[in-house]
N, CA, C and O atoms as a DFTB+ gen file, in Angstrom:
460 C
 N C O
     1  1     -31.226     106.422    -102.170
     2  2     -31.582     106.803    -103.523
     3  2     -32.792     107.716    -103.480
     4  3     -33.692     107.526    -102.662
     5  1     -32.813     108.680    -104.336
     6  2     -33.934     109.613    -104.451
     7  2     -35.057     108.912    -105.214
     8  3     -34.814     108.287    -106.247
     9  1     -36.287     109.018    -104.703
    10  2     -37.421     108.419    -105.389
    11  2     -37.737     109.177    -106.667
    12  3     -37.960     110.387    -106.638
    13  1     -37.757     108.475    -107.774
    14  2     -38.038     109.099    -109.066
    15  2     -39.522     108.962    -109.380
    16  3     -40.114     107.920    -109.101
    17  1     -40.131     109.989    -109.953
    18  2     -41.533     109.893    -110.352
    19  2     -41.740     108.797    -111.394
    20  3     -40.827     108.480    -112.157
    21  1     -42.937     108.222    -111.424
    22  2     -43.258     107.197    -112.414
    23  2     -43.053     107.766    -113.815
    24  3     -43.380     108.923    -114.083
    25  1     -42.517     106.949    -114.687
    26  2     -42.295     107.365    -116.065
    27  2     -40.969     108.054    -116.311
    28  3     -40.654     108.390    -117.453
    29  1     -40.185     108.273    -115.266
    30  2     -38.876     108.903    -115.432
    31  2     -37.919     107.927    -116.080
    32  3     -37.780     106.795    -115.617
    33  1     -37.265     108.343    -117.134
    34  2     -36.261     107.516    -117.803
    35  2     -34.888     107.884    -117.269
    36  3     -34.650     109.023    -116.865
    37  1     -33.995     106.918    -117.270
    38  2     -32.615     107.111    -116.826
    39  2     -31.713     106.816    -118.019
    40  3     -31.797     105.747    -118.624
    41  1     -30.856     107.768    -118.348
    42  2     -29.951     107.639    -119.494
    43  2     -28.507     107.756    -119.037
    44  3     -28.152     108.709    -118.344
    45  1     -27.668     106.792    -119.418
    46  2     -26.228     106.886    -119.214
    47  2     -25.607     107.445    -120.478
    48  3     -25.897     106.969    -121.576
    49  1     -24.765     108.435    -120.338
    50  2     -24.020     108.962    -121.487
    51  2     -22.812     108.053    -121.700
    52  3     -21.910     108.006    -120.862
    53  1     -22.795     107.332    -122.819
    54  2     -21.700     106.406    -123.101
    55  2     -20.385     107.171    -123.227
    56  3     -20.370     108.367    -123.521
    57  1     -19.294     106.464    -123.000
    58  2     -17.984     107.095    -123.036
    59  2     -17.717     107.827    -121.730
    60  3     -18.374     107.570    -120.722
    61  1     -16.758     108.733    -121.750
    62  2     -16.475     109.499    -120.542
    63  2     -16.705     110.980    -120.792
    64  3     -16.699     111.454    -121.928
    65  1     -16.909     111.695    -119.688
    66  2     -17.237     113.124    -119.740
    67  2     -16.230     113.901    -118.907
    68  3     -15.746     113.406    -117.889
    69  1     -15.921     115.090    -119.329
    70  2     -15.061     115.989    -118.562
    71  2     -15.809     116.362    -117.279
    72  3     -16.832     117.045    -117.336
    73  1     -15.317     115.927    -116.153
    74  2     -16.008     116.126    -114.880
    75  2     -15.888     117.555    -114.351
    76  3     -16.415     117.862    -113.281
    77  1     -15.204     118.429    -115.087
    78  2     -15.204     119.841    -114.704
    79  2     -16.496     120.511    -115.115
    80  3     -16.782     121.628    -114.685
    81  1     -17.291     119.831    -115.957
    82  2     -18.563     120.379    -116.435
    83  2     -19.553     120.519    -115.291
    84  3     -19.622     119.676    -114.397
    85  1     -20.316     121.602    -115.340
    86  2     -21.359     121.846    -114.351
    87  2     -22.724     121.758    -114.993
    88  3     -22.908     121.059    -115.989
    89  1     -23.688     122.473    -114.418
    90  2     -25.064     122.457    -114.919
    91  2     -25.137     122.728    -116.417
    92  3     -25.686     121.924    -117.170
    93  1     -24.588     123.848    -116.845
    94  2     -24.708     124.271    -118.247
    95  2     -23.976     123.347    -119.209
    96  3     -24.499     123.012    -120.272
    97  1     -22.769     122.935    -118.839
    98  2     -21.989     122.052    -119.707
    99  2     -22.646     120.692    -119.882
   100  3     -22.685     120.161    -120.992
   101  1     -23.163     120.126    -118.801
   102  2     -23.821     118.830    -118.894
   103  2     -25.158     118.934    -119.627
   104  3     -25.515     118.042    -120.397
   105  1     -25.895     120.018    -119.392
   106  2     -27.162     120.221    -120.111
   107  2     -26.895     120.340    -121.611
   108  3     -27.663     119.815    -122.416
   109  1     -25.818     121.022    -121.992
   110  2     -25.456     121.135    -123.406
   111  2     -25.087     119.778    -123.984
   112  3     -25.423     119.479    -125.129
   113  1     -24.397     118.955    -123.201
   114  2     -24.029     117.607    -123.668
   115  2     -25.281     116.752    -123.866
   116  3     -25.349     115.967    -124.812
   117  1     -26.264     116.897    -122.987
   118  2     -27.523     116.167    -123.139
   119  2     -28.163     116.550    -124.474
   120  3     -28.642     115.681    -125.203
   121  1     -28.174     117.833    -124.794
   122  2     -28.810     118.305    -126.027
   123  2     -28.032     117.884    -127.271
   124  3     -28.634     117.432    -128.245
   125  1     -26.722     118.021    -127.258
   126  2     -25.935     117.769    -128.461
   127  2     -25.571     116.296    -128.637
   128  3     -25.873     115.712    -129.677
   129  1     -24.940     115.698    -127.659
   130  2     -24.449     114.324    -127.793
   131  2     -25.555     113.285    -127.651
   132  3     -25.525     112.257    -128.326
   133  1     -26.534     113.540    -126.779
   134  2     -27.582     112.556    -126.544
   135  2     -28.873     112.870    -127.299
   136  3     -29.772     112.031    -127.363
   137  1     -28.971     114.064    -127.866
   138  2     -30.172     114.506    -128.595
   139  2     -31.427     114.375    -127.740
   140  3     -32.471     113.921    -128.210
   141  1     -31.310     114.782    -126.470
   142  2     -32.430     114.752    -125.527
   143  2     -32.609     116.140    -124.935
   144  3     -31.744     117.004    -125.077
   145  1     -33.737     116.346    -124.273
   146  2     -34.044     117.613    -123.612
   147  2     -33.666     117.509    -122.138
   148  3     -34.268     116.713    -121.417
   149  1     -32.693     118.283    -121.666
   150  2     -32.290     118.187    -120.265
   151  2     -33.386     118.621    -119.288
   152  3     -33.292     118.351    -118.091
   153  1     -34.421     119.292    -119.794
   154  2     -35.520     119.764    -118.948
   155  2     -36.750     118.871    -119.074
   156  3     -37.865     119.307    -118.789
   157  1     -36.554     117.634    -119.497
   158  2     -37.653     116.686    -119.712
   159  2     -38.102     116.004    -118.428
   160  3     -39.175     115.402    -118.388
   161  1     -37.295     116.093    -117.385
   162  2     -37.595     115.371    -116.147
   163  2     -36.900     114.025    -116.081
   164  3     -36.981     113.332    -115.066
   165  1     -36.215     113.647    -117.158
   166  2     -35.470     112.403    -117.153
   167  2     -34.120     112.611    -116.456
   168  3     -33.694     113.747    -116.243
   169  1     -33.467     111.531    -116.110
   170  2     -32.202     111.558    -115.375
   171  2     -31.075     111.214    -116.345
   172  3     -31.180     110.252    -117.107
   173  1     -30.007     111.992    -116.318
   174  2     -28.857     111.792    -117.197
   175  2     -27.621     111.598    -116.332
   176  3     -27.333     112.403    -115.446
   177  1     -26.889     110.511    -116.604
   178  2     -25.747     110.132    -115.771
   179  2     -24.489     110.168    -116.626
   180  3     -24.477     109.670    -117.751
   181  1     -23.421     110.767    -116.077
   182  2     -22.140     110.928    -116.767
   183  2     -21.029     110.366    -115.897
   184  3     -21.078     110.485    -114.673
   185  1     -20.020     109.751    -116.523
   186  2     -18.884     109.193    -115.791
   187  2     -17.594     109.840    -116.245
   188  3     -17.406     110.132    -117.426
   189  1     -16.707     110.059    -115.286
   190  2     -15.393     110.605    -115.590
   191  2     -14.476     109.561    -116.197
   192  3     -14.806     108.376    -116.215
   193  1     -13.331     109.993    -116.691
   194  2     -12.395     109.113    -117.395
   195  2     -11.838     108.009    -116.500
   196  3     -11.685     106.873    -116.950
   197  1     -11.534     108.323    -115.244
   198  2     -10.977     107.311    -114.340
   199  2     -12.023     106.294    -113.905
   200  3     -11.678     105.183    -113.504
   201  1     -13.298     106.665    -113.980
   202  2     -14.353     105.723    -113.649
   203  2     -14.797     105.718    -112.205
   204  3     -15.695     104.961    -111.838
   205  1     -14.179     106.554    -111.371
   206  2     -14.559     106.556    -109.951
   207  2     -15.487     107.712    -109.589
   208  3     -15.864     107.859    -108.427
   209  1     -15.861     108.534    -110.574
   210  2     -16.714     109.696    -110.323
   211  2     -17.845     109.731    -111.347
   212  3     -17.622     109.563    -112.546
   213  1     -19.071     109.954    -110.850
   214  2     -20.205     110.158    -111.745
   215  2     -20.932     111.426    -111.336
   216  3     -20.875     111.857    -110.184
   217  1     -21.619     112.013    -112.314
   218  2     -22.500     113.154    -112.069
   219  2     -23.860     112.823    -112.660
   220  3     -23.966     112.216    -113.726
   221  1     -24.899     113.237    -111.941
   222  2     -26.272     112.983    -112.342
   223  2     -26.968     114.326    -112.505
   224  3     -26.949     115.152    -111.593
   225  1     -27.581     114.544    -113.665
   226  2     -28.314     115.768    -113.956
   227  2     -29.791     115.420    -114.046
   228  3     -30.175     114.503    -114.772
   229  1     -30.631     116.164    -113.298
   230  2     -32.055     115.841    -113.232
   231  2     -32.873     117.110    -113.056
   232  3     -32.640     117.881    -112.125
   233  1     -33.825     117.324    -113.944
   234  2     -34.752     118.455    -113.848
   235  2     -35.938     118.012    -113.005
   236  3     -36.600     117.033    -113.348
   237  1     -36.222     118.712    -111.907
   238  2     -37.293     118.304    -110.989
   239  2     -38.584     119.077    -111.222
   240  3     -39.560     118.868    -110.502
   241  1     -38.609     119.949    -112.192
   242  2     -39.799     120.737    -112.476
   243  2     -39.636     122.182    -112.062
   244  3     -40.259     123.069    -112.646
   245  1     -38.807     122.431    -111.062
   246  2     -38.574     123.807    -110.625
   247  2     -37.099     124.165    -110.626
   248  3     -36.730     125.270    -110.228
   249  1     -36.255     123.249    -111.068
   250  2     -34.829     123.531    -111.130
   251  2     -34.039     122.292    -111.477
   252  3     -34.539     121.173    -111.365
   253  1     -32.792     122.496    -111.903
   254  2     -31.896     121.381    -112.201
   255  2     -31.184     120.936    -110.940
   256  3     -30.747     121.765    -110.142
   257  1     -31.068     119.636    -110.759
   258  2     -30.267     119.060    -109.674
   259  2     -29.009     118.475    -110.294
   260  3     -29.064     117.825    -111.338
   261  1     -27.890     118.705    -109.654
   262  2     -26.627     118.113    -110.078
   263  2     -26.064     117.358    -108.885
   264  3     -25.661     117.956    -107.886
   265  1     -26.041     116.053    -109.003
   266  2     -25.550     115.195    -107.934
   267  2     -24.226     114.586    -108.380
   268  3     -24.053     114.265    -109.556
   269  1     -23.306     114.430    -107.457
   270  2     -22.021     113.812    -107.772
   271  2     -21.715     112.744    -106.736
   272  3     -22.044     112.889    -105.559
   273  1     -21.079     111.664    -107.192
   274  2     -20.636     110.616    -106.268
   275  2     -19.287     110.110    -106.725
   276  3     -19.060     109.867    -107.910
   277  1     -18.389     109.956    -105.754
   278  2     -17.064     109.401    -106.007
   279  2     -16.905     108.159    -105.153
   280  3     -17.157     108.190    -103.948
   281  1     -16.488     107.068    -105.771
   282  2     -16.211     105.850    -105.027
   283  2     -14.793     105.926    -104.473
   284  3     -13.859     106.284    -105.191
   285  1     -14.639     105.601    -103.233
   286  2     -13.310     105.603    -102.619
   287  2     -12.497     104.400    -103.090
   288  3     -11.274     104.474    -103.202
   289  1     -13.187     103.288    -103.367
   290  2     -12.526     102.090    -103.911
   291  2     -13.384     101.560    -105.045
   292  3     -14.612     101.568    -104.956
   293  1     -12.753     101.108    -106.094
   294  2     -13.477     100.536    -107.214
   295  2     -13.866     101.568    -108.257
   296  3     -13.521     102.746    -108.159
   297  1     -14.590     101.097    -109.251
   298  2     -15.018     101.925    -110.378
   299  2     -16.494     101.670    -110.661
   300  3     -17.016     100.594    -110.367
   301  1     -17.154     102.659    -111.230
   302  2     -18.533     102.499    -111.654
   303  2     -18.556     101.655    -112.933
   304  3     -17.752     101.872    -113.839
   305  1     -19.472     100.704    -113.000
   306  2     -19.618      99.851    -114.177
   307  2     -20.285     100.671    -115.276
   308  3     -21.324     101.295    -115.061
   309  1     -19.668     100.661    -116.459
   310  2     -20.148     101.513    -117.552
   311  2     -20.192     100.717    -118.845
   312  3     -19.409      99.783    -119.014
   313  1     -21.092     101.064    -119.765
   314  2     -21.149     100.355    -121.054
   315  2     -19.866     100.545    -121.858
   316  3     -19.143     101.522    -121.669
   317  1     -19.592      99.597    -122.759
   318  2     -18.388      99.656    -123.586
   319  2     -18.496     100.696    -124.705
   320  3     -17.477     101.137    -125.237
   321  1     -19.722     101.091    -125.067
   322  2     -19.913     102.053    -126.155
   323  2     -19.189     103.360    -125.850
   324  3     -19.058     103.746    -124.689
   325  1     -18.724     104.035    -126.890
   326  2     -18.002     105.289    -126.700
   327  2     -18.853     106.514    -126.999
   328  3     -18.445     107.637    -126.703
   329  1     -20.045     106.311    -127.587
   330  2     -20.939     107.444    -127.855
   331  2     -22.379     106.977    -127.789
   332  3     -22.664     105.780    -127.840
   333  1     -23.283     107.938    -127.674
   334  2     -24.692     107.613    -127.563
   335  2     -25.106     107.481    -126.105
   336  3     -24.456     108.020    -125.209
   337  1     -26.192     106.759    -125.883
   338  2     -26.695     106.614    -124.520
   339  2     -27.245     105.212    -124.312
   340  3     -27.542     104.494    -125.268
   341  1     -27.375     104.838    -123.049
   342  2     -27.920     103.548    -122.650
   343  2     -29.017     103.825    -121.636
   344  3     -28.815     104.592    -120.695
   345  1     -30.185     103.203    -121.824
   346  2     -31.302     103.389    -120.897
   347  2     -31.194     102.399    -119.747
   348  3     -30.865     101.230    -119.948
   349  1     -31.475     102.879    -118.539
   350  2     -31.490     102.040    -117.336
   351  2     -32.827     102.172    -116.636
   352  3     -33.555     103.142    -116.851
   353  1     -33.149     101.209    -115.808
   354  2     -34.319     101.319    -114.936
   355  2     -33.881     102.026    -113.655
   356  3     -32.686     102.190    -113.407
   357  1     -34.840     102.438    -112.856
   358  2     -34.517     103.075    -111.575
   359  2     -33.758     102.104    -110.669
   360  3     -32.871     102.516    -109.922
   361  1     -34.106     100.811    -110.734
   362  2     -33.413      99.800    -109.924
   363  2     -31.960      99.662    -110.361
   364  3     -31.064      99.551    -109.523
   365  1     -31.724      99.670    -111.675
   366  2     -30.356      99.593    -112.173
   367  2     -29.558     100.830    -111.774
   368  3     -28.372     100.724    -111.463
   369  1     -30.198     102.007    -111.779
   370  2     -29.527     103.223    -111.331
   371  2     -29.121     103.095    -109.872
   372  3     -28.015     103.490    -109.504
   373  1     -29.986     102.555    -109.047
   374  2     -29.661     102.359    -107.627
   375  2     -28.440     101.462    -107.471
   376  3     -27.552     101.741    -106.666
   377  1     -28.402     100.375    -108.252
   378  2     -27.243      99.481    -108.186
   379  2     -25.988     100.195    -108.648
   380  3     -24.937     100.070    -108.019
   381  1     -26.082     100.945    -109.742
   382  2     -24.939     101.689    -110.252
   383  2     -24.380     102.625    -109.187
   384  3     -23.170     102.675    -108.969
   385  1     -25.264     103.363    -108.529
   386  2     -24.830     104.321    -107.511
   387  2     -24.166     103.639    -106.317
   388  3     -23.365     104.257    -105.617
   389  1     -24.492     102.371    -106.083
   390  2     -23.878     101.612    -104.989
   391  2     -22.595     100.900    -105.414
   392  3     -21.952     100.234    -104.602
   393  1     -22.225     101.042    -106.687
   394  2     -21.019     100.390    -107.182
   395  2     -21.234      98.932    -107.543
   396  3     -20.263      98.190    -107.689
   397  1     -22.494      98.495    -107.693
   398  2     -22.843      97.121    -108.039
   399  2     -22.910      97.010    -109.562
   400  3     -23.321      97.948    -110.245
   401  1     -22.502      95.853    -110.083
   402  2     -22.584      95.622    -111.531
   403  2     -24.051      95.456    -111.908
   404  3     -24.626      94.386    -111.706
   405  1     -24.650      96.492    -112.445
   406  2     -26.069      96.519    -112.786
   407  2     -26.397      95.687    -114.014
   408  3     -27.569      95.425    -114.284
   409  1     -25.375      95.265    -114.766
   410  2     -25.618      94.498    -115.987
   411  2     -25.964      93.039    -115.702
   412  3     -26.687      92.411    -116.476
   413  1     -25.451      92.493    -114.589
   414  2     -25.662      91.087    -114.276
   415  2     -26.012      90.879    -112.810
   416  3     -25.289      90.183    -112.097
   417  1     -27.099      91.466    -112.353
   418  2     -27.462      91.236    -110.950
   419  2     -27.902      89.784    -110.761
   420  3     -28.549      89.202    -111.632
   421  1     -27.548      89.220    -109.631
   422  2     -27.898      87.831    -109.340
   423  2     -28.762      87.771    -108.096
   424  3     -28.512      88.468    -107.112
   425  1     -29.780      86.928    -108.153
   426  2     -30.619      86.715    -106.981
   427  2     -29.857      85.866    -105.979
   428  3     -29.118      84.959    -106.362
   429  1     -30.033      86.156    -104.699
   430  2     -29.347      85.399    -103.666
   431  2     -30.218      84.312    -103.072
   432  3     -29.762      83.544    -102.224
   433  1     -31.455      84.238    -103.505
   434  2     -32.357      83.204    -103.005
   435  2     -33.036      82.501    -104.171
   436  3     -33.137      83.052    -105.267
   437  1     -33.497      81.287    -103.928
   438  2     -34.195      80.544    -104.974
   439  2     -35.668      80.888    -104.923
   440  3     -36.184      81.211    -103.853
   441  1     -36.357      80.828    -106.045
   442  2     -37.790      81.130    -106.054
   443  2     -38.564      80.104    -105.226
   444  3     -38.114      78.968    -105.078
   445  1     -39.725      80.491    -104.685
   446  2     -40.526      79.610    -103.858
   447  2     -40.992      78.373    -104.612
   448  3     -41.204      77.329    -103.995
   449  1     -41.153      78.459    -105.903
   450  2     -41.622      77.320    -106.682
   451  2     -40.587      76.194    -106.750
   452  3     -40.923      75.080    -107.152
   453  1     -39.360      76.458    -106.371
   454  2     -38.303      75.457    -106.413
   455  2     -38.393      74.503    -105.226
   456  3     -37.743      73.458    -105.237
   457  1     -39.160      74.824    -104.230
   458  2     -39.253      73.956    -103.033
   459  2     -40.303      72.913    -103.172
   460  3     -40.503      72.112    -102.259
């Protein structure tokens, strides 16, 4: 995972997006559908209709980055909403990119106070 600067927000675009979109198309979707500034330094994540492909748009201060990931097996976990956006933490974004259900992460160990 790429280290995000402190204060960076992560936004998922609810619903699905035409994955043929590139820099300009996704930046326009950020402005119109999400009512956000694509050049704010925040991270915007889009999912295709089948659910196995996502694109991430991120302004780094000197240019836009467009990252894409396709899962060979499984689907990316996405909110049920069909429009708007959902905010995630950087940790939740990391889980999403790994194909983990970021909505219900479970600890695998018990807290030390339980002993």
